[in-house]
PQR file of N, CA, C, O and H, with PARSE charges and radii, in Angstrom:
ATOM      1  N   MET A   1      27.033  32.322  28.598 -0.4000 1.5000
ATOM      2  CA  MET A   1      27.594  31.369  27.693 -0.0000 2.0000
ATOM      3  C   MET A   1      27.053  29.898  27.814  0.5500 1.7000
ATOM      4  O   MET A   1      26.879  29.224  26.799 -0.5500 1.4000
ATOM      5  N   ILE A   2      26.805  29.443  28.996 -0.4000 1.5000
ATOM      6  CA  ILE A   2      26.483  28.313  29.373 -0.0000 2.0000
ATOM      7  C   ILE A   2      24.935  27.964  28.673  0.5500 1.7000
ATOM      8  O   ILE A   2      24.591  26.952  28.062 -0.5500 1.4000
ATOM      9  H   ILE A   2      26.947  29.991  29.820  0.4000 1.0000
ATOM     10  N   LEU A   3      24.245  29.046  28.966 -0.4000 1.5000
ATOM     11  CA  LEU A   3      22.722  29.149  28.451 -0.0000 2.0000
ATOM     12  C   LEU A   3      22.616  28.796  26.997  0.5500 1.7000
ATOM     13  O   LEU A   3      21.843  27.982  26.493 -0.5500 1.4000
ATOM     14  H   LEU A   3      24.524  29.867  29.462  0.4000 1.0000
ATOM     15  N   ILE A   4      23.515  29.539  26.409 -0.4000 1.5000
ATOM     16  CA  ILE A   4      23.767  29.556  24.660 -0.0000 2.0000
ATOM     17  C   ILE A   4      24.163  28.202  24.276  0.5500 1.7000
ATOM     18  O   ILE A   4      23.759  27.785  23.191 -0.5500 1.4000
ATOM     19  H   ILE A   4      24.143  30.200  26.819  0.4000 1.0000
ATOM     20  N   ILE A   5      24.905  27.447  25.019 -0.4000 1.5000
ATOM     21  CA  ILE A   5      25.226  26.184  24.822 -0.0000 2.0000
ATOM     22  C   ILE A   5      24.265  25.232  24.995  0.5500 1.7000
ATOM     23  O   ILE A   5      24.061  24.290  24.229 -0.5500 1.4000
ATOM     24  H   ILE A   5      25.234  27.786  25.901  0.4000 1.0000
ATOM     25  N   ASN A   6      23.589  25.512  26.149 -0.4000 1.5000
ATOM     26  CA  ASN A   6      22.585  24.328  26.384 -0.0000 2.0000
ATOM     27  C   ASN A   6      21.404  24.711  25.573  0.5500 1.7000
ATOM     28  O   ASN A   6      20.639  23.751  25.474 -0.5500 1.4000
ATOM     29  H   ASN A   6      23.755  26.277  26.772  0.4000 1.0000
ATOM     30  N   ILE A   7      21.001  25.725  24.985 -0.4000 1.5000
ATOM     31  CA  ILE A   7      20.045  25.933  23.987 -0.0000 2.0000
ATOM     32  C   ILE A   7      20.378  25.388  22.767  0.5500 1.7000
ATOM     33  O   ILE A   7      19.513  24.783  22.134 -0.5500 1.4000
ATOM     34  H   ILE A   7      21.622  26.505  25.066  0.4000 1.0000
ATOM     35  N   SER A   8      21.532  25.510  22.323 -0.4000 1.5000
ATOM     36  CA  SER A   8      22.165  24.984  21.116 -0.0000 2.0000
ATOM     37  C   SER A   8      22.001  23.336  21.099  0.5500 1.7000
ATOM     38  O   SER A   8      21.690  22.680  20.104 -0.5500 1.4000
ATOM     39  H   SER A   8      22.235  26.001  22.837  0.4000 1.0000
ATOM     40  N   PHE A   9      22.254  22.859  22.300 -0.4000 1.5000
ATOM     41  CA  PHE A   9      22.320  21.248  22.525 -0.0000 2.0000
ATOM     42  C   PHE A   9      20.882  20.968  22.534  0.5500 1.7000
ATOM     43  O   PHE A   9      20.605  19.981  21.852 -0.5500 1.4000
ATOM     44  H   PHE A   9      22.507  23.391  23.108  0.4000 1.0000
ATOM     45  N   LEU A  10      19.869  21.543  23.106 -0.4000 1.5000
ATOM     46  CA  LEU A  10      18.645  21.453  22.941 -0.0000 2.0000
ATOM     47  C   LEU A  10      17.926  21.298  21.480  0.5500 1.7000
ATOM     48  O   LEU A  10      17.185  20.379  21.131 -0.5500 1.4000
ATOM     49  H   LEU A  10      20.094  22.344  23.660  0.4000 1.0000
ATOM     50  N   VAL A  11      18.320  22.389  20.745 -0.4000 1.5000
ATOM     51  CA  VAL A  11      18.026  22.515  19.481 -0.0000 2.0000
ATOM     52  C   VAL A  11      18.398  21.242  18.666  0.5500 1.7000
ATOM     53  O   VAL A  11      17.594  20.670  17.929 -0.5500 1.4000
ATOM     54  H   VAL A  11      18.922  23.136  21.028  0.4000 1.0000
ATOM     55  N   ASP A  12      19.610  20.871  18.851 -0.4000 1.5000
ATOM     56  CA  ASP A  12      20.218  19.935  18.215 -0.0000 2.0000
ATOM     57  C   ASP A  12      19.337  18.625  18.534  0.5500 1.7000
ATOM     58  O   ASP A  12      18.986  17.901  17.603 -0.5500 1.4000
ATOM     59  H   ASP A  12      20.263  21.336  19.449  0.4000 1.0000
ATOM     60  N   GLU A  13      19.047  18.385  19.633 -0.4000 1.5000
ATOM     61  CA  GLU A  13      18.402  17.232  20.045 -0.0000 2.0000
ATOM     62  C   GLU A  13      16.916  17.224  19.638  0.5500 1.7000
ATOM     63  O   GLU A  13      16.449  16.155  19.245 -0.5500 1.4000
ATOM     64  H   GLU A  13      19.332  18.973  20.389  0.4000 1.0000
ATOM     65  N   VAL A  14      16.198  18.220  19.688 -0.4000 1.5000
ATOM     66  CA  VAL A  14      14.982  18.370  19.056 -0.0000 2.0000
ATOM     67  C   VAL A  14      15.092  18.027  17.544  0.5500 1.7000
ATOM     68  O   VAL A  14      14.378  17.162  17.037 -0.5500 1.4000
ATOM     69  H   VAL A  14      16.577  19.088  20.007  0.4000 1.0000
ATOM     70  N   GLU A  15      16.035  18.754  16.826 -0.4000 1.5000
ATOM     71  CA  GLU A  15      16.306  18.516  15.414 -0.0000 2.0000
ATOM     72  C   GLU A  15      16.444  16.917  15.231  0.5500 1.7000
ATOM     73  O   GLU A  15      15.760  16.330  14.392 -0.5500 1.4000
ATOM     74  H   GLU A  15      16.615  19.457  17.238  0.4000 1.0000
ATOM     75  N   LYS A  16      17.231  16.345  15.939 -0.4000 1.5000
ATOM     76  CA  LYS A  16      17.494  14.893  15.762 -0.0000 2.0000
ATOM     77  C   LYS A  16      16.167  14.029  15.950  0.5500 1.7000
ATOM     78  O   LYS A  16      15.832  13.089  15.228 -0.5500 1.4000
ATOM     79  H   LYS A  16      17.787  16.821  16.620  0.4000 1.0000
ATOM     80  N   ARG A  17      15.485  14.515  17.036 -0.4000 1.5000
ATOM     81  CA  ARG A  17      14.254  13.573  17.095 -0.0000 2.0000
ATOM     82  C   ARG A  17      13.138  13.787  15.979  0.5500 1.7000
ATOM     83  O   ARG A  17      12.459  12.863  15.533 -0.5500 1.4000
ATOM     84  H   ARG A  17      15.757  15.278  17.622  0.4000 1.0000
ATOM     85  N   LEU A  18      13.035  15.053  15.599 -0.4000 1.5000
ATOM     86  CA  LEU A  18      12.118  15.399  14.498 -0.0000 2.0000
ATOM     87  C   LEU A  18      12.469  14.766  13.235  0.5500 1.7000
ATOM     88  O   LEU A  18      11.617  14.328  12.463 -0.5500 1.4000
ATOM     89  H   LEU A  18      13.588  15.804  15.961  0.4000 1.0000
ATOM     90  N   THR A  19      13.865  14.711  13.000 -0.4000 1.5000
ATOM     91  CA  THR A  19      14.358  14.114  11.702 -0.0000 2.0000
ATOM     92  C   THR A  19      13.930  12.614  11.881  0.5500 1.7000
ATOM     93  O   THR A  19      13.252  12.070  11.010 -0.5500 1.4000
ATOM     94  H   THR A  19      14.557  15.067  13.627  0.4000 1.0000
ATOM     95  N   ALA A  20      14.335  11.934  13.036 -0.4000 1.5000
ATOM     96  CA  ALA A  20      13.954  10.519  13.324 -0.0000 2.0000
ATOM     97  C   ALA A  20      12.475  10.294  12.917  0.5500 1.7000
ATOM     98  O   ALA A  20      12.095   9.467  12.088 -0.5500 1.4000
ATOM     99  H   ALA A  20      14.886  12.377  13.744  0.4000 1.0000
ATOM    100  N   LYS A  21      11.689  11.155  13.626 -0.4000 1.5000
ATOM    101  CA  LYS A  21      10.234  10.839  13.514 -0.0000 2.0000
ATOM    102  C   LYS A  21       9.652  11.004  11.995  0.5500 1.7000
ATOM    103  O   LYS A  21       8.805  10.297  11.448 -0.5500 1.4000
ATOM    104  H   LYS A  21      11.997  11.827  14.300  0.4000 1.0000
ATOM    105  N   CYS A  22      10.318  12.094  11.489 -0.4000 1.5000
ATOM    106  CA  CYS A  22       9.889  12.203   9.897 -0.0000 2.0000
ATOM    107  C   CYS A  22      10.429  11.023   9.079  0.5500 1.7000
ATOM    108  O   CYS A  22       9.698  10.587   8.190 -0.5500 1.4000
ATOM    109  H   CYS A  22      11.005  12.668  11.933  0.4000 1.0000
ATOM    110  N   VAL A  23      11.586  10.479   9.274 -0.4000 1.5000
ATOM    111  CA  VAL A  23      12.075   9.249   8.645 -0.0000 2.0000
ATOM    112  C   VAL A  23      11.133   8.248   8.976  0.5500 1.7000
ATOM    113  O   VAL A  23      10.695   7.599   8.027 -0.5500 1.4000
ATOM    114  H   VAL A  23      12.179  10.833   9.997  0.4000 1.0000
ATOM    115  N   GLY A  24      10.689   7.955  10.204 -0.4000 1.5000
ATOM    116  CA  GLY A  24       9.673   7.021  10.498 -0.0000 2.0000
ATOM    117  C   GLY A  24       8.536   7.203   9.649  0.5500 1.7000
ATOM    118  O   GLY A  24       8.170   6.323   8.870 -0.5500 1.4000
ATOM    119  H   GLY A  24      11.045   8.482  10.975  0.4000 1.0000
ATOM    120  N   ILE A  25       7.905   8.414   9.778 -0.4000 1.5000
ATOM    121  CA  ILE A  25       6.621   8.504   8.915 -0.0000 2.0000
ATOM    122  C   ILE A  25       6.756   8.400   7.417  0.5500 1.7000
ATOM    123  O   ILE A  25       5.825   7.929   6.764 -0.5500 1.4000
ATOM    124  H   ILE A  25       8.202   9.129  10.411  0.4000 1.0000
ATOM    125  N   ILE A  26       7.863   8.812   6.840 -0.4000 1.5000
ATOM    126  CA  ILE A  26       8.149   8.352   5.460 -0.0000 2.0000
ATOM    127  C   ILE A  26       8.187   6.934   5.289  0.5500 1.7000
ATOM    128  O   ILE A  26       7.520   6.411   4.396 -0.5500 1.4000
ATOM    129  H   ILE A  26       8.619   9.194   7.371  0.4000 1.0000
ATOM    130  N   GLU A  27       8.895   6.272   6.049 -0.4000 1.5000
ATOM    131  CA  GLU A  27       9.085   4.896   5.991 -0.0000 2.0000
ATOM    132  C   GLU A  27       7.606   4.247   6.113  0.5500 1.7000
ATOM    133  O   GLU A  27       7.264   3.453   5.237 -0.5500 1.4000
ATOM    134  H   GLU A  27       9.437   6.697   6.775  0.4000 1.0000
ATOM    135  N   GLU A  28       6.865   4.505   6.994 -0.4000 1.5000
ATOM    136  CA  GLU A  28       5.533   4.001   7.067 -0.0000 2.0000
ATOM    137  C   GLU A  28       4.574   4.308   5.993  0.5500 1.7000
ATOM    138  O   GLU A  28       3.676   3.499   5.761 -0.5500 1.4000
ATOM    139  H   GLU A  28       7.143   5.150   7.706  0.4000 1.0000
ATOM    140  N   HIS A  29       4.673   5.383   5.323 -0.4000 1.5000
ATOM    141  CA  HIS A  29       4.000   5.998   4.202 -0.0000 2.0000
ATOM    142  C   HIS A  29       4.471   5.077   2.951  0.5500 1.7000
ATOM    143  O   HIS A  29       3.635   4.696   2.131 -0.5500 1.4000
ATOM    144  H   HIS A  29       5.403   6.041   5.512  0.4000 1.0000
ATOM    145  N   THR A  30       5.678   4.776   2.849 -0.4000 1.5000
ATOM    146  CA  THR A  30       6.205   4.054   1.786 -0.0000 2.0000
ATOM    147  C   THR A  30       5.650   2.611   1.725  0.5500 1.7000
ATOM    148  O   THR A  30       5.203   2.070   0.714 -0.5500 1.4000
ATOM    149  H   THR A  30       6.358   5.086   3.515  0.4000 1.0000
ATOM    150  N   ALA A  31       5.758   2.013   3.090 -0.4000 1.5000
ATOM    151  CA  ALA A  31       5.097   0.791   3.337 -0.0000 2.0000
ATOM    152  C   ALA A  31       3.636   0.661   3.086  0.5500 1.7000
ATOM    153  O   ALA A  31       3.145  -0.378   2.644 -0.5500 1.4000
ATOM    154  H   ALA A  31       6.121   2.452   3.911  0.4000 1.0000
ATOM    155  N   ALA A  32       2.976   1.679   3.360 -0.4000 1.5000
ATOM    156  CA  ALA A  32       1.559   1.706   3.123 -0.0000 2.0000
ATOM    157  C   ALA A  32       1.257   1.896   1.576  0.5500 1.7000
ATOM    158  O   ALA A  32       0.212   1.440   1.112 -0.5500 1.4000
ATOM    159  H   ALA A  32       3.374   2.523   3.719  0.4000 1.0000
ATOM    160  N   GLU A  33       2.097   2.515   0.842 -0.4000 1.5000
ATOM    161  CA  GLU A  33       1.898   2.592  -0.572 -0.0000 2.0000
ATOM    162  C   GLU A  33       2.145   1.392  -1.246  0.5500 1.7000
ATOM    163  O   GLU A  33       1.538   1.088  -2.273 -0.5500 1.4000
ATOM    164  H   GLU A  33       2.946   2.886   1.219  0.4000 1.0000
ATOM    165  N   HIS A  34       3.112   0.605  -0.658 -0.4000 1.5000
ATOM    166  CA  HIS A  34       3.413  -0.612  -1.228 -0.0000 2.0000
ATOM    167  C   HIS A  34       2.358  -1.717  -1.003  0.5500 1.7000
ATOM    168  O   HIS A  34       2.056  -2.584  -1.823 -0.5500 1.4000
ATOM    169  H   HIS A  34       3.605   0.852   0.177  0.4000 1.0000
ATOM    170  N   GLU A  35       1.895  -1.569   0.108 -0.4000 1.5000
ATOM    171  CA  GLU A  35       0.739  -2.498   0.594 -0.0000 2.0000
ATOM    172  C   GLU A  35      -0.381  -2.288  -0.306  0.5500 1.7000
ATOM    173  O   GLU A  35      -0.984  -3.251  -0.780 -0.5500 1.4000
ATOM    174  H   GLU A  35       2.140  -0.864   0.774  0.4000 1.0000
ATOM    175  N   LEU A  36      -0.727  -0.967  -0.597 -0.4000 1.5000
ATOM    176  CA  LEU A  36      -1.903  -0.571  -1.383 -0.0000 2.0000
ATOM    177  C   LEU A  36      -1.767  -0.965  -2.795  0.5500 1.7000
ATOM    178  O   LEU A  36      -2.783  -1.254  -3.426 -0.5500 1.4000
ATOM    179  H   LEU A  36      -0.238  -0.184  -0.212  0.4000 1.0000
ATOM    180  N   LEU A  37      -0.589  -1.003  -3.358 -0.4000 1.5000
ATOM    181  CA  LEU A  37      -0.251  -1.378  -4.775 -0.0000 2.0000
ATOM    182  C   LEU A  37      -0.445  -3.120  -4.679  0.5500 1.7000
ATOM    183  O   LEU A  37      -1.065  -3.638  -5.608 -0.5500 1.4000
ATOM    184  H   LEU A  37       0.237  -0.768  -2.845  0.4000 1.0000
ATOM    185  N   LEU A  38      -0.074  -3.754  -3.893 -0.4000 1.5000
ATOM    186  CA  LEU A  38      -0.307  -5.220  -3.689 -0.0000 2.0000
ATOM    187  C   LEU A  38      -1.752  -5.442  -3.467  0.5500 1.7000
ATOM    188  O   LEU A  38      -2.233  -6.516  -3.828 -0.5500 1.4000
ATOM    189  H   LEU A  38       0.429  -3.333  -3.139  0.4000 1.0000
ATOM    190  N   LEU A  39      -2.492  -4.546  -2.914 -0.4000 1.5000
ATOM    191  CA  LEU A  39      -3.853  -5.003  -2.822 -0.0000 2.0000
ATOM    192  C   LEU A  39      -4.779  -4.731  -4.096  0.5500 1.7000
ATOM    193  O   LEU A  39      -5.822  -5.338  -4.341 -0.5500 1.4000
ATOM    194  H   LEU A  39      -2.100  -3.673  -2.620  0.4000 1.0000
ATOM    195  N   GLU A  40      -4.195  -3.683  -4.882 -0.4000 1.5000
ATOM    196  CA  GLU A  40      -4.791  -3.215  -6.091 -0.0000 2.0000
ATOM    197  C   GLU A  40      -4.584  -4.410  -6.945  0.5500 1.7000
ATOM    198  O   GLU A  40      -5.527  -4.907  -7.561 -0.5500 1.4000
ATOM    199  H   GLU A  40      -3.348  -3.190  -4.682  0.4000 1.0000
ATOM    200  N   GLU A  41      -3.356  -4.895  -7.003 -0.4000 1.5000
ATOM    201  CA  GLU A  41      -2.879  -6.022  -7.905 -0.0000 2.0000
ATOM    202  C   GLU A  41      -3.824  -7.366  -7.592  0.5500 1.7000
ATOM    203  O   GLU A  41      -4.264  -8.098  -8.478 -0.5500 1.4000
ATOM    204  H   GLU A  41      -2.590  -4.491  -6.502  0.4000 1.0000
ATOM    205  N   ARG A  42      -4.039  -7.536  -6.237 -0.4000 1.5000
ATOM    206  CA  ARG A  42      -4.737  -8.763  -5.832 -0.0000 2.0000
ATOM    207  C   ARG A  42      -6.252  -8.541  -6.385  0.5500 1.7000
ATOM    208  O   ARG A  42      -6.841  -9.441  -6.984 -0.5500 1.4000
ATOM    209  H   ARG A  42      -3.682  -6.941  -5.517  0.4000 1.0000
ATOM    210  N   ASN A  43      -6.837  -7.257  -6.132 -0.4000 1.5000
ATOM    211  CA  ASN A  43      -8.167  -6.979  -6.482 -0.0000 2.0000
ATOM    212  C   ASN A  43      -8.290  -7.164  -8.130  0.5500 1.7000
ATOM    213  O   ASN A  43      -9.294  -7.713  -8.584 -0.5500 1.4000
ATOM    214  H   ASN A  43      -6.359  -6.526  -5.645  0.4000 1.0000
ATOM    215  N   GLU A  44      -7.366  -6.746  -8.903 -0.4000 1.5000
ATOM    216  CA  GLU A  44      -7.406  -6.694 -10.250 -0.0000 2.0000
ATOM    217  C   GLU A  44      -7.315  -8.226 -10.760  0.5500 1.7000
ATOM    218  O   GLU A  44      -7.985  -8.588 -11.727 -0.5500 1.4000
ATOM    219  H   GLU A  44      -6.550  -6.300  -8.534  0.4000 1.0000
ATOM    220  N   ALA A  45      -6.502  -9.061 -10.104 -0.4000 1.5000
ATOM    221  CA  ALA A  45      -6.458 -10.500 -10.409 -0.0000 2.0000
ATOM    222  C   ALA A  45      -7.840 -11.134 -10.025  0.5500 1.7000
ATOM    223  O   ALA A  45      -8.373 -11.908 -10.820 -0.5500 1.4000
ATOM    224  H   ALA A  45      -5.957  -8.767  -9.319  0.4000 1.0000
ATOM    225  N   TYR A  46      -8.349 -10.872  -8.998 -0.4000 1.5000
ATOM    226  CA  TYR A  46      -9.615 -11.440  -8.391 -0.0000 2.0000
ATOM    227  C   TYR A  46     -10.745 -10.971  -9.518  0.5500 1.7000
ATOM    228  O   TYR A  46     -11.562 -11.779  -9.960 -0.5500 1.4000
ATOM    229  H   TYR A  46      -7.915 -10.243  -8.352  0.4000 1.0000
ATOM    230  N   THR A  47     -10.709  -9.732  -9.892 -0.4000 1.5000
ATOM    231  CA  THR A  47     -11.690  -9.140 -10.932 -0.0000 2.0000
ATOM    232  C   THR A  47     -11.483 -10.217 -12.001  0.5500 1.7000
ATOM    233  O   THR A  47     -12.380 -11.026 -12.240 -0.5500 1.4000
ATOM    234  H   THR A  47     -10.045  -9.076  -9.533  0.4000 1.0000
ATOM    235  N   LYS A  48     -10.433 -10.234 -12.581 -0.4000 1.5000
ATOM    236  CA  LYS A  48     -10.286 -11.007 -13.846 -0.0000 2.0000
ATOM    237  C   LYS A  48     -10.669 -12.371 -13.691  0.5500 1.7000
ATOM    238  O   LYS A  48     -11.342 -12.885 -14.585 -0.5500 1.4000
ATOM    239  H   LYS A  48      -9.704  -9.577 -12.387  0.4000 1.0000
ATOM    240  N   SER A  49     -10.330 -13.051 -12.658 -0.4000 1.5000
ATOM    241  CA  SER A  49     -10.780 -14.428 -12.286 -0.0000 2.0000
ATOM    242  C   SER A  49     -12.399 -14.604 -12.180  0.5500 1.7000
ATOM    243  O   SER A  49     -13.007 -15.613 -12.534 -0.5500 1.4000
ATOM    244  H   SER A  49      -9.784 -12.633 -11.932  0.4000 1.0000
ATOM    245  N   LYS A  50     -12.954 -13.473 -11.647 -0.4000 1.5000
ATOM    246  CA  LYS A  50     -14.434 -13.662 -11.594 -0.0000 2.0000
ATOM    247  C   LYS A  50     -15.049 -13.577 -12.939  0.5500 1.7000
ATOM    248  O   LYS A  50     -16.034 -14.249 -13.245 -0.5500 1.4000
ATOM    249  H   LYS A  50     -12.460 -12.652 -11.360  0.4000 1.0000
ATOM    250  N   SER A  51     -14.392 -12.649 -13.833 -0.4000 1.5000
ATOM    251  CA  SER A  51     -14.826 -12.425 -15.178 -0.0000 2.0000
ATOM    252  C   SER A  51     -14.705 -13.760 -15.986  0.5500 1.7000
ATOM    253  O   SER A  51     -15.665 -14.202 -16.618 -0.5500 1.4000
ATOM    254  H   SER A  51     -13.592 -12.103 -13.585  0.4000 1.0000
ATOM    255  N   ILE A  52     -13.358 -14.453 -15.937 -0.4000 1.5000
ATOM    256  CA  ILE A  52     -13.277 -15.677 -16.624 -0.0000 2.0000
ATOM    257  C   ILE A  52     -14.245 -16.577 -16.089  0.5500 1.7000
ATOM    258  O   ILE A  52     -14.874 -17.222 -16.928 -0.5500 1.4000
ATOM    259  H   ILE A  52     -12.578 -14.094 -15.424  0.4000 1.0000
ATOM    260  N   ALA A  53     -14.533 -16.787 -14.786 -0.4000 1.5000
ATOM    261  CA  ALA A  53     -15.319 -17.895 -14.366 -0.0000 2.0000
ATOM    262  C   ALA A  53     -16.811 -17.551 -15.015  0.5500 1.7000
ATOM    263  O   ALA A  53     -17.449 -18.453 -15.559 -0.5500 1.4000
ATOM    264  H   ALA A  53     -14.022 -16.264 -14.104  0.4000 1.0000
ATOM    265  N   LYS A  54     -17.251 -16.411 -14.940 -0.4000 1.5000
ATOM    266  CA  LYS A  54     -18.427 -15.963 -15.579 -0.0000 2.0000
ATOM    267  C   LYS A  54     -18.598 -16.364 -17.008  0.5500 1.7000
ATOM    268  O   LYS A  54     -19.632 -16.827 -17.490 -0.5500 1.4000
ATOM    269  H   LYS A  54     -16.733 -15.678 -14.498  0.4000 1.0000
ATOM    270  N   LEU A  55     -17.450 -16.134 -17.646 -0.4000 1.5000
ATOM    271  CA  LEU A  55     -17.362 -16.463 -19.119 -0.0000 2.0000
ATOM    272  C   LEU A  55     -17.507 -17.825 -19.303  0.5500 1.7000
ATOM    273  O   LEU A  55     -18.280 -18.291 -20.140 -0.5500 1.4000
ATOM    274  H   LEU A  55     -16.610 -15.758 -17.254  0.4000 1.0000
ATOM    275  N   GLU A  56     -16.751 -18.554 -18.507 -0.4000 1.5000
ATOM    276  CA  GLU A  56     -16.912 -20.001 -18.581 -0.0000 2.0000
ATOM    277  C   GLU A  56     -18.282 -20.497 -18.378  0.5500 1.7000
ATOM    278  O   GLU A  56     -18.845 -21.276 -19.147 -0.5500 1.4000
ATOM    279  H   GLU A  56     -16.123 -18.176 -17.827  0.4000 1.0000
ATOM    280  N   GLN A  57     -18.783 -20.016 -17.322 -0.4000 1.5000
ATOM    281  CA  GLN A  57     -20.237 -20.356 -17.070 -0.0000 2.0000
ATOM    282  C   GLN A  57     -21.249 -20.164 -18.341  0.5500 1.7000
ATOM    283  O   GLN A  57     -21.945 -21.070 -18.799 -0.5500 1.4000
ATOM    284  H   GLN A  57     -18.326 -19.383 -16.696  0.4000 1.0000
ATOM    285  N   GLU A  58     -21.211 -19.005 -18.762 -0.4000 1.5000
ATOM    286  CA  GLU A  58     -21.915 -18.590 -20.013 -0.0000 2.0000
ATOM    287  C   GLU A  58     -21.627 -19.526 -21.112  0.5500 1.7000
ATOM    288  O   GLU A  58     -22.627 -20.050 -21.602 -0.5500 1.4000
ATOM    289  H   GLU A  58     -20.645 -18.269 -18.390  0.4000 1.0000
ATOM    290  N   LEU A  59     -20.530 -19.845 -21.592 -0.4000 1.5000
ATOM    291  CA  LEU A  59     -20.039 -20.719 -22.392 -0.0000 2.0000
ATOM    292  C   LEU A  59     -20.586 -22.055 -22.318  0.5500 1.7000
ATOM    293  O   LEU A  59     -21.076 -22.628 -23.292 -0.5500 1.4000
ATOM    294  H   LEU A  59     -19.717 -19.420 -21.195  0.4000 1.0000
ATOM    295  N   ASN A  60     -20.484 -22.640 -20.936 -0.4000 1.5000
ATOM    296  CA  ASN A  60     -21.141 -23.897 -20.641 -0.0000 2.0000
ATOM    297  C   ASN A  60     -22.602 -24.006 -20.907  0.5500 1.7000
ATOM    298  O   ASN A  60     -23.089 -25.030 -21.386 -0.5500 1.4000
ATOM    299  H   ASN A  60     -20.087 -22.175 -20.145  0.4000 1.0000
ATOM    300  N   ILE A  61     -23.317 -22.930 -20.590 -0.4000 1.5000
ATOM    301  CA  ILE A  61     -24.714 -22.721 -20.793 -0.0000 2.0000
ATOM    302  C   ILE A  61     -24.918 -22.700 -22.277  0.5500 1.7000
ATOM    303  O   ILE A  61     -25.863 -23.401 -22.640 -0.5500 1.4000
ATOM    304  H   ILE A  61     -22.921 -22.098 -20.201  0.4000 1.0000
ATOM    305  N   LEU A  62     -24.325 -22.124 -23.145 -0.4000 1.5000
ATOM    306  CA  LEU A  62     -24.360 -22.085 -24.462 -0.0000 2.0000
ATOM    307  C   LEU A  62     -24.211 -23.502 -25.010  0.5500 1.7000
ATOM    308  O   LEU A  62     -25.094 -24.049 -25.671 -0.5500 1.4000
ATOM    309  H   LEU A  62     -23.558 -21.555 -22.849  0.4000 1.0000
ATOM    310  N   LEU A  63     -23.012 -24.077 -24.689 -0.4000 1.5000
ATOM    311  CA  LEU A  63     -22.715 -25.298 -25.183 -0.0000 2.0000
ATOM    312  C   LEU A  63     -23.914 -26.418 -24.762  0.5500 1.7000
ATOM    313  O   LEU A  63     -24.175 -27.367 -25.501 -0.5500 1.4000
ATOM    314  H   LEU A  63     -22.295 -23.632 -24.153  0.4000 1.0000
ATOM    315  N   HIS A  64     -24.473 -26.227 -23.727 -0.4000 1.5000
ATOM    316  CA  HIS A  64     -25.520 -27.134 -23.177 -0.0000 2.0000
ATOM    317  C   HIS A  64     -26.855 -26.927 -24.089  0.5500 1.7000
ATOM    318  O   HIS A  64     -27.578 -27.838 -24.492 -0.5500 1.4000
ATOM    319  H   HIS A  64     -24.261 -25.456 -23.127  0.4000 1.0000
ATOM    320  N   ILE A  65     -27.013 -25.645 -24.309 -0.4000 1.5000
ATOM    321  CA  ILE A  65     -28.192 -25.255 -25.205 -0.0000 2.0000
ATOM    322  C   ILE A  65     -28.080 -25.781 -26.577  0.5500 1.7000
ATOM    323  O   ILE A  65     -29.074 -26.159 -27.197 -0.5500 1.4000
ATOM    324  H   ILE A  65     -26.425 -24.905 -23.982  0.4000 1.0000
ATOM    325  N   ARG A  66     -26.677 -25.818 -27.148 -0.4000 1.5000
ATOM    326  CA  ARG A  66     -26.675 -26.397 -28.367 -0.0000 2.0000
ATOM    327  C   ARG A  66     -26.674 -27.687 -28.595  0.5500 1.7000
ATOM    328  O   ARG A  66     -26.999 -28.178 -29.677 -0.5500 1.4000
ATOM    329  H   ARG A  66     -25.870 -25.511 -26.645  0.4000 1.0000
ATOM    330  N   LYS A  67     -26.245 -28.444 -27.424 -0.4000 1.5000
ATOM    331  CA  LYS A  67     -26.373 -29.883 -27.499 -0.0000 2.0000
ATOM    332  C   LYS A  67     -27.879 -30.291 -27.542  0.5500 1.7000
ATOM    333  O   LYS A  67     -28.242 -31.250 -28.222 -0.5500 1.4000
ATOM    334  H   LYS A  67     -25.980 -28.045 -26.546  0.4000 1.0000
ATOM    335  N   GLU A  68     -28.671 -29.611 -26.866 -0.4000 1.5000
ATOM    336  CA  GLU A  68     -30.274 -29.898 -26.837 -0.0000 2.0000
ATOM    337  C   GLU A  68     -30.755 -29.582 -28.328  0.5500 1.7000
ATOM    338  O   GLU A  68     -31.941 -29.707 -28.634 -0.5500 1.4000
ATOM    339  H   GLU A  68     -28.375 -28.832 -26.313  0.4000 1.0000
TER
END
């Protein structure tokens, strides 16, 4: 009887630890996904700003040529 109780206790403890570990992994994964979304947004904003800067540069060249 004591052996059954001890095994049951051990199973419960293992289950608790595994559950806590799984929750931790899920939280880390969620945080990583959030970080990835932020990086994608920053990359998109950077790409747009580079495109705008390039268009401004081309416009300035065209305006300079037009003045001549």
